[in-house]
C-alpha positions as CSV (number, residue, x, y, z in Angstrom):
1,X,-1.0,45.9,-6.0
2,X,-0.6,46.4,-9.6
3,X,-2.1,43.3,-11.5
4,X,0.0,43.9,-14.6
5,X,3.3,42.7,-13.0
6,X,2.5,41.6,-9.5
7,X,5.5,39.4,-9.2
8,X,8.2,41.6,-10.7
9,X,10.7,43.2,-8.4
10,X,13.9,45.2,-8.6
11,X,17.0,45.3,-6.5
12,X,18.1,49.0,-6.6
13,X,21.5,50.2,-5.3
14,X,21.9,53.9,-4.3
15,X,25.0,56.0,-4.5
16,X,25.2,57.6,-1.0
17,X,27.0,60.7,-2.4
18,X,24.3,61.5,-5.0
19,X,21.3,59.7,-3.6
20,X,20.7,58.4,-7.1
21,X,20.0,54.7,-8.2
22,X,23.1,53.7,-10.0
23,X,22.5,49.9,-10.3
24,X,19.4,47.8,-10.6
25,X,18.4,44.3,-11.4
26,X,14.9,43.2,-12.5
27,X,13.6,39.7,-11.5
28,X,10.3,37.8,-11.3
29,X,9.0,35.4,-8.7
30,X,6.4,32.7,-9.3
31,X,4.7,33.9,-6.1
32,X,5.4,36.6,-3.6
33,X,5.5,34.0,-0.8
34,X,8.5,32.5,-2.5
35,X,10.4,35.7,-2.0
36,X,9.0,36.2,1.5
37,X,10.3,32.7,2.6
38,X,13.6,33.3,0.9
39,X,14.0,36.5,3.0
40,X,12.4,35.0,6.1
41,X,9.7,37.7,6.3
42,X,6.4,37.4,8.2
43,X,3.3,36.4,6.2
44,X,2.1,39.8,5.8
45,X,5.2,41.3,4.3
46,X,5.9,41.9,0.6
47,X,2.7,43.3,-0.2
48,X,1.5,46.4,-2.1
49,X,4.2,48.9,-3.0
50,X,6.4,48.7,0.1
51,X,10.1,49.2,-0.4
52,X,12.5,47.2,1.8
53,X,16.1,48.1,2.8
54,X,18.1,44.9,2.5
55,X,21.2,43.8,4.4
56,X,24.0,42.6,2.2
57,X,23.3,38.9,3.1
58,X,19.8,39.2,1.9
59,X,20.9,40.8,-1.3
60,X,23.3,37.9,-1.8
61,X,20.3,35.4,-1.3
62,X,18.3,37.1,-4.0
63,X,21.1,37.3,-6.4
64,X,21.9,33.7,-6.0
65,X,18.3,32.4,-6.0
66,X,17.4,34.3,-9.2
67,X,20.8,34.2,-11.0
68,X,21.2,37.9,-11.1
69,X,24.1,40.0,-12.3
70,X,24.2,42.5,-9.5
71,X,27.2,43.7,-7.6
72,X,26.4,46.7,-5.4
73,X,29.7,46.6,-3.4
74,X,29.1,48.7,-0.2
75,X,26.1,50.7,-1.7
76,X,22.8,50.4,0.2
77,X,20.2,48.3,-1.7
78,X,16.5,48.3,-1.6
79,X,13.9,45.8,-2.8
80,X,11.2,47.5,-4.9
81,X,8.0,45.8,-6.2
82,X,7.4,46.7,-9.9
83,X,5.6,50.1,-10.3
84,X,4.2,51.6,-13.6
85,X,7.0,54.2,-13.6
86,X,9.6,51.3,-14.2
87,X,8.3,51.2,-17.7
88,X,9.1,54.9,-18.5
89,X,12.0,55.4,-20.9
90,X,13.9,57.4,-18.2
91,X,14.6,56.8,-14.5
92,X,12.7,58.4,-11.7
93,X,14.8,58.6,-8.7
94,X,12.1,59.4,-6.2
95,X,8.4,58.7,-6.5
96,X,7.7,61.8,-4.4
97,X,7.9,63.8,-7.7
98,X,4.8,62.0,-9.2
């Protein structure tokens, strides 16, 4: 886990036609267990750099809990922990290119 921003996450919505991230929202949690409990995940979840596909109901829970402006419509949404590439002045649409 990166120690610089260990509790920063992003919701990222992907356009199925282009496979590109077209909408994202950044949020910070006090503790990762707070987010894990909100999403009803096991104790060992939300660690490291794992990326999670989220059902719309879980996206809605995060949006409400953290007061986010994020409306993905029917696009698939993933939960991403902060990664150093998030600070780049441009978007990287896949980490496989790194």
